[in-house]
C-alpha positions as CSV (number, residue, x, y, z in Angstrom):
1,M,53.9,-21.8,30.6
2,D,54.3,-20.4,27.1
3,A,56.0,-17.0,27.1
4,S,53.4,-15.4,24.9
5,L,50.6,-16.6,27.2
6,E,52.4,-15.4,30.3
7,T,52.9,-12.0,28.6
8,F,49.2,-11.8,27.8
9,Q,48.3,-12.6,31.4
10,Q,50.6,-9.9,32.6
11,Q,49.0,-7.4,30.3
12,I,45.5,-8.3,31.5
13,M,46.6,-7.9,35.1
14,Q,48.2,-4.5,34.4
15,L,45.1,-3.0,32.7
16,E,43.2,-0.4,34.6
17,S,40.0,-1.7,36.1
18,S,37.8,0.6,33.9
19,W,39.6,-0.5,30.7
20,F,39.4,-4.2,31.7
21,W,35.7,-4.2,32.2
22,F,35.2,-2.1,29.1
23,L,37.1,-4.8,27.1
24,I,35.0,-7.5,28.8
25,A,31.8,-5.7,27.9
26,A,33.0,-5.2,24.3
27,I,33.9,-8.9,23.8
28,G,30.7,-10.0,25.5
29,F,28.7,-7.8,23.1
30,I,30.5,-9.4,20.1
31,S,29.7,-12.8,21.5
32,F,26.0,-12.0,22.0
33,F,25.7,-10.3,18.6
34,S,27.4,-13.3,16.9
35,W,25.1,-15.8,18.6
36,L,22.0,-13.7,17.5
37,K,23.1,-13.3,13.9
38,G,24.2,-16.9,13.7
39,F,20.8,-18.3,14.8
40,R,19.0,-15.9,12.5
41,A,21.1,-17.1,9.5
42,L,20.3,-20.7,10.5
43,H,16.6,-19.8,10.7
44,K,16.7,-18.4,7.2
45,A,18.4,-21.5,5.9
46,R,15.7,-23.7,7.4
47,I,12.9,-21.6,6.1
48,I,14.3,-21.8,2.6
49,E,14.6,-25.5,2.9
50,N,11.2,-26.2,4.4
51,V,8.9,-23.8,2.5
52,P,7.8,-25.5,-0.8
53,T,8.1,-23.7,-4.1
54,S,4.7,-22.5,-5.4
55,L,3.5,-21.6,-8.9
56,I,2.1,-18.0,-9.1
57,R,-1.3,-19.1,-10.5
58,S,-2.0,-21.7,-7.8
59,A,-0.1,-20.1,-4.8
60,V,-2.0,-19.9,-1.6
61,Q,-2.5,-16.6,0.2
62,G,0.2,-16.2,2.8
63,Y,3.9,-17.0,3.2
64,V,5.1,-18.3,-0.1
65,E,8.3,-19.2,-2.1
66,L,8.4,-18.3,-5.8
67,I,11.1,-19.0,-8.4
68,G,11.1,-17.4,-11.8
69,D,12.8,-14.6,-13.7
70,S,12.7,-10.8,-13.2
71,A,11.0,-8.3,-15.4
72,A,10.2,-4.6,-15.5
73,M,6.7,-3.2,-15.1
74,D,5.2,-0.8,-17.6
75,G,6.3,2.8,-17.1
76,P,9.5,4.8,-17.0
77,P,12.7,2.8,-16.6
78,I,14.5,2.6,-13.3
79,I,18.0,4.1,-13.6
80,A,20.7,3.4,-11.0
81,P,21.9,6.8,-9.7
82,L,25.7,6.2,-9.8
83,S,26.3,4.0,-12.8
84,K,23.3,5.4,-14.8
85,K,22.5,1.8,-15.8
86,E,18.9,0.7,-16.3
87,C,17.8,-1.9,-13.7
88,L,14.9,-3.1,-11.7
89,W,16.3,-2.4,-8.2
90,F,19.4,-0.6,-6.8
91,R,21.1,0.2,-3.6
92,Y,24.0,2.7,-3.5
93,R,26.5,4.1,-1.0
94,I,28.9,7.1,-1.3
95,E,31.8,7.3,1.1
96,E,34.4,10.1,1.7
97,H,37.9,9.3,2.9
98,R,38.6,11.3,6.0
99,R,41.5,11.7,8.5
100,S,41.2,12.3,12.3
101,N,44.5,12.7,14.2
102,K,46.5,9.7,13.0
103,R,43.5,7.7,12.0
104,S,42.0,7.5,8.5
105,Y,38.6,6.0,7.7
106,W,35.7,6.0,5.1
107,H,32.7,8.0,6.2
108,V,29.3,7.3,4.6
109,I,27.9,10.6,3.3
110,E,25.0,9.3,1.3
111,K,23.1,6.1,0.7
112,A,19.7,5.0,-0.6
113,T,17.7,2.0,-1.7
114,S,15.2,1.7,-4.5
115,D,11.6,0.9,-3.6
116,A,10.2,0.7,-7.1
117,L,8.0,-2.3,-8.0
118,F,9.0,-4.9,-10.5
119,L,7.9,-8.4,-11.6
120,L,8.7,-12.0,-11.0
121,R,7.4,-14.3,-13.8
122,D,7.0,-18.0,-14.1
123,D,5.3,-20.2,-16.6
124,T,1.9,-19.6,-15.0
125,G,1.8,-15.8,-14.5
126,H,3.6,-12.9,-12.9
127,C,3.8,-11.4,-9.4
128,V,4.4,-7.8,-8.5
129,I,7.4,-7.6,-6.1
130,D,7.5,-4.8,-3.6
131,P,11.2,-4.7,-2.5
132,D,10.7,-2.4,0.4
133,H,12.5,-4.0,3.5
134,A,13.6,-7.1,1.5
135,E,17.0,-8.7,2.1
136,V,18.5,-8.7,-1.4
137,T,21.4,-11.0,-2.2
138,G,23.2,-11.9,-5.4
139,A,22.8,-8.5,-6.9
140,E,25.4,-7.2,-9.4
141,F,28.0,-5.1,-7.5
142,N,30.3,-2.4,-8.6
143,S,32.7,-0.2,-6.6
144,W,35.0,2.5,-7.8
145,R,36.6,5.7,-6.7
146,G,36.7,9.3,-7.9
147,S,37.5,12.9,-6.9
148,S,33.9,14.3,-6.8
149,R,31.0,13.6,-4.5
150,W,29.0,12.2,-7.4
151,P,30.9,10.1,-10.0
152,A,31.6,11.9,-13.2
153,S,31.6,8.5,-15.0
154,F,31.1,4.8,-14.3
155,T,34.3,2.7,-14.4
156,G,33.4,-0.2,-12.2
157,M,36.0,-1.9,-10.0
158,T,39.1,-3.2,-11.6
159,R,42.5,-4.0,-10.1
160,S,44.1,-1.3,-12.2
161,N,41.9,1.6,-11.2
162,W,41.0,0.7,-7.5
163,F,44.3,1.9,-6.1
164,L,44.6,5.0,-8.3
165,G,43.1,7.0,-5.5
166,G,40.2,9.4,-5.2
167,R,38.7,11.0,-2.1
168,Y,35.3,9.4,-2.7
169,R,34.3,5.7,-3.0
170,Y,31.2,4.6,-4.8
171,S,29.4,1.3,-4.2
172,E,26.3,0.2,-6.1
173,W,24.2,-3.0,-6.1
174,R,21.7,-3.7,-8.9
175,L,19.1,-6.3,-10.0
176,H,18.5,-6.4,-13.7
177,A,15.7,-7.7,-15.9
178,H,15.7,-11.3,-17.3
179,Q,17.8,-12.6,-14.3
180,P,16.8,-15.7,-12.3
181,L,14.9,-14.5,-9.3
182,Y,14.1,-16.3,-6.0
183,A,11.5,-14.7,-3.6
184,I,10.0,-15.7,-0.3
185,G,7.6,-13.4,1.5
186,Q,3.9,-12.5,2.0
187,F,1.9,-13.4,-1.1
188,R,-1.5,-11.8,-1.8
189,T,-3.9,-11.7,-4.7
190,V,-5.8,-8.5,-5.2
191,G,-8.9,-8.3,-7.4
192,G,-10.6,-11.0,-9.4
193,G,-13.0,-11.7,-6.6
194,T,-10.3,-13.2,-4.4
195,D,-9.7,-10.6,-1.7
196,F,-13.2,-9.8,-0.4
197,S,-13.9,-9.2,3.3
198,P,-17.1,-10.6,4.8
199,I,-20.1,-8.8,3.1
200,R,-21.5,-7.7,6.5
201,E,-18.4,-5.8,7.3
202,E,-18.5,-4.0,3.9
203,V,-22.2,-3.1,4.4
204,R,-21.5,-1.8,7.9
205,E,-18.6,0.3,6.7
206,L,-20.6,1.8,3.8
207,I,-23.5,2.7,6.2
208,R,-20.9,4.3,8.6
209,K,-19.8,6.5,5.7
210,W,-23.4,7.4,4.7
211,K,-24.1,8.5,8.3
212,H,-21.5,11.2,7.9
213,D,-23.0,12.4,4.6
214,P,-26.2,14.4,5.2
215,E,-27.0,14.6,1.5
216,T,-27.0,10.8,1.2
217,L,-29.0,10.3,4.4
218,A,-31.7,12.7,3.1
219,K,-32.4,10.4,0.2
220,F,-33.6,7.7,2.7
221,D,-35.6,10.1,4.9
222,S,-38.9,9.6,3.0
223,D,-41.0,11.9,5.2
224,G,-38.3,14.6,5.5
225,D,-38.6,14.9,9.3
226,G,-34.9,14.4,10.0
227,H,-35.5,11.2,11.9
228,F,-35.3,7.6,10.7
229,D,-38.0,5.1,11.6
230,Q,-37.5,1.4,11.3
231,Q,-38.7,1.1,7.7
232,E,-36.4,3.9,6.6
233,W,-33.4,2.2,8.3
234,E,-34.3,-1.0,6.6
235,N,-34.4,0.8,3.2
236,L,-31.0,2.3,3.9
237,R,-29.5,-1.1,4.9
238,E,-30.9,-2.8,1.7
239,A,-29.5,0.0,-0.5
240,A,-26.1,-0.5,1.1
241,H,-26.3,-4.2,0.6
242,Q,-27.2,-3.9,-3.0
243,Q,-24.4,-1.4,-3.6
244,V,-21.8,-3.7,-2.0
245,L,-23.0,-6.6,-4.2
246,K,-22.8,-4.4,-7.4
247,S,-19.2,-3.4,-6.4
248,R,-18.2,-7.0,-5.9
249,V,-19.5,-8.0,-9.4
250,E,-17.4,-5.2,-10.9
251,Q,-14.3,-6.2,-9.0
252,S,-14.7,-9.8,-9.9
253,A,-14.6,-8.9,-13.6
254,A,-11.2,-7.2,-13.1
255,P,-8.1,-9.3,-13.6
256,A,-6.4,-10.6,-10.4
257,V,-3.0,-9.0,-9.5
258,H,-0.6,-11.1,-7.5
259,T,1.7,-9.3,-5.1
260,M,4.6,-10.0,-2.7
261,K,5.8,-7.9,0.2
262,K,7.5,-8.1,3.6
263,P,5.5,-10.3,6.0
264,E,3.9,-8.5,8.9
265,D,4.8,-11.3,11.4
266,G,8.5,-10.8,11.1
267,R,9.4,-13.8,9.0
268,P,12.3,-13.2,6.5
269,Y,11.6,-11.5,3.3
270,L,14.3,-12.6,0.8
271,L,15.0,-11.8,-2.8
272,S,17.9,-13.3,-4.6
273,T,19.3,-14.1,-8.0
274,E,20.7,-17.4,-6.6
275,N,18.9,-20.7,-6.5
276,P,17.5,-21.8,-3.1
277,E,20.0,-24.6,-2.6
278,K,23.0,-22.2,-3.0
279,L,21.3,-19.5,-0.9
280,S,20.5,-21.9,1.9
281,G,24.1,-23.2,1.9
282,K,25.4,-19.6,2.2
283,Y,23.2,-19.0,5.3
284,R,24.3,-22.2,6.9
285,W,28.0,-21.4,6.4
286,Q,27.4,-17.9,7.7
287,S,25.6,-19.4,10.7
288,R,28.6,-21.7,11.4
289,F,31.1,-18.9,11.2
290,L,29.1,-16.7,13.5
291,V,28.5,-19.4,16.1
292,I,32.2,-20.3,16.2
293,S,33.0,-16.6,16.6
294,A,30.6,-16.4,19.5
295,V,32.1,-19.5,21.2
296,L,35.6,-18.1,20.8
297,A,34.5,-14.7,22.1
298,S,32.8,-16.3,25.1
299,A,35.8,-18.4,25.9
300,M,38.1,-15.3,25.7
301,T,35.8,-13.4,28.1
302,L,35.8,-16.3,30.6
303,F,39.6,-16.7,30.3
304,M,40.2,-13.0,30.9
305,I,37.9,-12.9,33.9
306,N,39.6,-16.0,35.3
307,I,43.0,-14.3,35.0
308,R,41.9,-11.0,36.6
309,V,39.3,-11.9,39.1
310,I,39.9,-15.5,40.1
311,G,43.6,-15.5,39.6
């Protein structure tokens, strides 16, 4: 038997029972977590490969893949908090270097992610992107260090300044305008007569509101006795129906607005500056690595149990 293997077996046998089972539980958790993350990464790769790319103007309502370029919406510019650079989306993290006994580590003291809206444009139109809860990849990344909680200036990460020290470490991810943008998520068109619910539901909802408005109800109480006969109820329903129809005509005249957000059914919501082929390949490699890690962790768990329990 190899000497190193024999030494390992002796160390396993000499471990206290509580520590042994804690180690088994930790490795088992790593194995389970790697399996889970690995299959999720494979699921994302398959979705990217299987969902066809749509044009904004002709996209169906539902889960859609779009490819175009990024652009800002009208209004004040979005400024990344650490670098002070103008962008469309940002995520940042500030860490403090701490020591505890003989151990040193980086502790996160502040982090945040932008939820401001921006646009994806293709040759047929533009779509409003809500980045809330999106998994963003391919963003521009900078990391640097400094001596104050908030950076006094932006230097970015270079080999010459990274090891100069500083109690605080700053990390920032950004999406900028005029970059290629890939998006897959829940697509919906609002306005332009495309998002109406059944007319009966709208009429019922309007009547429900009028019932809680005595002033409006009084207009349909023709004899003023405080009670509605059948004809008065018919007049009220007809008035509600006409008002809903008028509202629909006005909404149909308004331009349609296309939007994308996180799907409610749990499917992935992905935004990336990378093309779908490259993005899918990354998820497949990530899946392979995680599954191999899970197999090795499972094998290690079984091997340790065999040494300690079965002997």
